[in-house]
N, C-alpha and C positions, 0 to 999 in steps of 0.2 A: 460612474465608473469610467476611468480614463481608458482610452484605446491603447492596447499594448503595442500597436504598430506605429502610431503617430503621436500618441499621448494627448489627443483631443479630449477635452474634459466632459463632453456631453454625448455619450453613446446612447443608442436607443435599444430597448428590448423588443425583439421581433417574435419571440416565442418563449413560453414558460411551460415547464412540465414538472409535476411533482414526482419525486423519486423516494426510494427507501420508505415506503409506507407513510408518505407525507412529512418525513423528517428532513427532507432536503429538496431544494428547488433548483432545477437546471434551467438556465436562461441562455438563449441565443441572442447575441447582441450585434448591432451593426454600427459602424462609425459613419456619421454623415460627412465627415471631412475626407477620409481616404477610402471609404466603402469596405474596409476590412471587417470581416465577421469573425466572432469568437464566442466561446462558451464560458459561462461562469457557473459556479455552484454555490448555493447559499445554504447554510445549515445553522441551527441555533447554537449559540456559544454555550458551552457547558459552564456551570457555576465555577467549578474548580476541577481541572483535570487531575487524575490520580498521579501520584508520585511514583516514578520508576526507580527501583533500587538497583544500581549498577553492580557488577561483579566485585568492584573494589569498595563497595559500601556507599559511594556517593548517591545522592538522590537528585533527580531532576524531573520536572513535569513531563507528562506524555507529550511528545512533539510530533504532530501529524506530518510536518514537513520532513522531519528526520526519517520517519517511517517510509514516506514516499520515496525519498532519496535512496534508501537502502534497497527497496524493491526495484526501483528504476535501474540501479546499478546491476542488480542480478539479472534483469531482463534486457540489458543492452544488446542490441543487434539480434534480437529474437523477434518473432512475429507476434508481438503482444502490443495491443493498442494502449494509448494513454487512458482511454476510458476503462479498460480492463484493470490497469494498474490503480486508477483512482477508486474503482469499486473494491478492489482487494484491500486498499488502505482503509476504506470506510468499514469493511467487514472486520478488520483487525481492531480498529478503534472501537467499534460496537462491542466486540468480544471483551475488550479491556474494560469498557464501561459496564458491561453486563456482569463482569466479575464482582462489581460492587464493593471495591475496597479502596481505601485512601492511599494505600501503598501496594505495589506489585513488583515482584522480582522481574528483572529484565529477561531472564530465562523464559518466563511464561509468555512475555510479549514475543520473544524470538520464536517460541513454539507456534504461536498463532500465525506468525509470518510464514513459517515453514509449511503449515497446513494450507495456506493460500497458494504458495509457490508450487507445491507438488501438484495442485490442481491446474495451475496455469501452464507450467512448462518444466519438463524434467531438467533441462540444462540450467535454467534460472534457479531451480531448487538446489542443484548440486553446487552452483556458484555460491549461493548464499550459505549453504551448509559448510562449504570449505572454510569460510570465514567464521561462521557461527560456532562450529565445533572445533575450530583450530586444529585441523588434522596435523598430527605430529610427523607422519611420514606417508609415503605413497601407498603403503599397504592399508592404512586406515581409509584413505580416499577410495582405493579400489574396493574395499569391503562395502562401503556405503553405496557405491555405484552398482555393485553386484546385487545388493539388497533391493535397490530400486528396480533393477531389471527383473528380478525375481517377482517382486510385487506387481509390476506391470504385466508380466506373463500370466500371473494368476488372475488379474482383472480381465485380461483379454480373453481368457478361457470361459469366463462367466457369461 
């Protein structure tokens, strides 16, 4: 594994931990050249990722990096760690794989992302929702914010 800081080709593993019930390994690494420390995650490659059917009918394989990018954009400038984002991405990917289909509508994947974001952060959820649901006007946006506020008040009372 090359060092992301200086590109030295021989980094050392200083700690390994099993995650996600043994399906993923988190490794802390150190570079002997610049002493930079960083984390990597290893997971088994799936035989064939499911195909995601886009709204216009195009099909593309499930792309973990694209999922991460969308969630990161929604979470920008919020108090959400990289680890929380990575764990949310892993849960979405797991839900897609658990669906156990060769093809899956992008709407279903979007719903899985929405489920994760509502648990992480209300603002990130609304940001993603505004793109995902393509609000036509401010009244639609306001209605969704009010629904979220109402839901949060009910949860708070419990």
